[in-house]
N, C-alpha and C positions, 0 to 999 in steps of 0.2 A: 325761702319762700318760690309758690307754685306764683308766677307772674297770666294775670288773671286775660281767659282770652280776645283779643279784639276782635270787633264784628264793621267792618262795613256792606251797609247796608248800601242795596242797589233796589228796594223796593221796601218799607211803605212808601206812600208816594204821593207829594208835599200836594200837588194840585191834577186840575184831569185835563189840562195842553201836556200832561208826558204824554198820548196819544204821537203824538207828530214825532215825537224822535224814535219808534217805532214802525220801520220798516217790511209794508208787505211783498215779501218773491212766496207768489203759488206757481202748480205748473206751467200757469201757463205762459211762460214764460218759454217753456217748450216743448207749445202747445196745446197743453192741459183746460177743465175748464176749473179746475176748481178753488172755489174766493174759500175767502177768512177774512176779519174783520180785527183788530184791537177795539176795545171803551176800556174805563175804568166809570166804578160803578164800590163804593164803599170803603174808597183807603184800596180797593185792587186791583192790579190791570187783569183784564178777563180776555182769552182767547176764542170765538167762536167762527165755526164753516161751516164748509162742506164739502168733500174729502173726492170730487171724483172721475172715475178711471177710464171716460171718453178720451180718444186721445191720445190714446197713450201716458194717464196724468195719471197719476196717487200719492201727493201730497201738496200742502197747505201751512206755512212756513213764515213766520216773523222773526228781528232781527233790531238791537241795538248798540250802540254801540257806547261802550263806559275805556274805562280808568284803571289801573288797579297797577298800575308806575308808583314807584312809594312803597305799599303794600309788602310788608311776609302773607300772601297768604298763603294758610296748608291746606281749608274747605274753603266746599262754596252748599251751603245749604237753601233748600228750595219747599216753602209752605203754598202746598198745590192742590185745592181741592180734584176732581176734575172727573174722568164722562165713564168712568175702565179702562177705556182703549191706553197706548206707549205712544208716549211722545222720547220724544231728544232734545234731550239738550246737547245745546253748538257756541264749542267756542273759535273766537278765531284770535290771531294772535298776530303782530306785526307781521311773522315771513311767511301765514301763508290765510293776509286777506282777501284776497280772492282766490278761489277752487276748493279747498282741500279743508277744511275743519275738522276739530276733535271737541267729539261726540260718548255719547253717554245717552242711553234706550231706558227710560223708567215705568212702568206699569201704573198705573190711577186706578184710585178707589173709587167706585160710579157714591158721586154728591158725600163725598169722604175726610177734610182737610185728613193731610201728611206731611209730616216733617224727611226732608229725603235729605240724606248731605251727600257728596261725595269726592272725593282723594284726585290728585291731578290722578294718580294709577290709574283708574277705574276708566278713564274715557282713553279712544281708541283715533289714530289718526286717520278721516276715513273721505272718498270724493266719493261725489255723487252713488250713495248707496256700498258704498266697496271698503272693502279698510285693506289699505295701503298697503305692499309688504313692507319696502321698509317706516316702520317706529318710528314716528322725530315724540321728545317725551314731551311730555303737556308743562311751560311755568307756567301758571298763577298772576304772577309778576307780570307779566309779556301778554295776556289776556285784550284783547281791544273791539270784540263787537261778542255778544251776548246773546244769542237766540233757542225759537226753542222751532218743533215740524212733528203732525203728523204726518207719518205718508209707512209704509210698506202696505199702502192700496185699501188700509182699512178704512172703503170708501163710509159716504152715508155727515151725516149732522156730526162734529168732536164740537166740545169746550175743555175746556182747559182755564180757571182758575189760580192769578199766583198774588197770595196776600206776602208772602213777604220771599228774598231773589239777596242772600247772604256770602263776603265772600268774610273768613274770618282765619283767627291761629289762633293757634293753642302754645 
């Protein structure tokens, strides 16, 4: 008999103060002028803003701390509604809490809900937008930070909604 998959939901949200746990990191850390914010509406996390390429800018991001210890996740699932732009899902582990991140890019469909599933093999270890030559293997058990980024100088307004984020094992 096959064991049913176990799901560890990070969303849906229980309260509107969840936004306090999401940190904004935009290109202003490097002199850019992009802006962004996180809000919650109807049990959905909304990441919005404006990407500007002025002053060598071109990205906006948000991140939060999570704990996947003592779990055995094999996949991460996102339920998102986007704006037709491409975003990155960014994961950091205890070994790479500052600096490099494990990233995977995904395209959104304008104003349509999508369910997107990633395995650990889908992620690449990157630093400042470039893949590192020596690739470490991502272990979902060691993920301590999860984030979203819009980059690659996709200038202008952006909006992505997250209804669910979950780690699952099959």
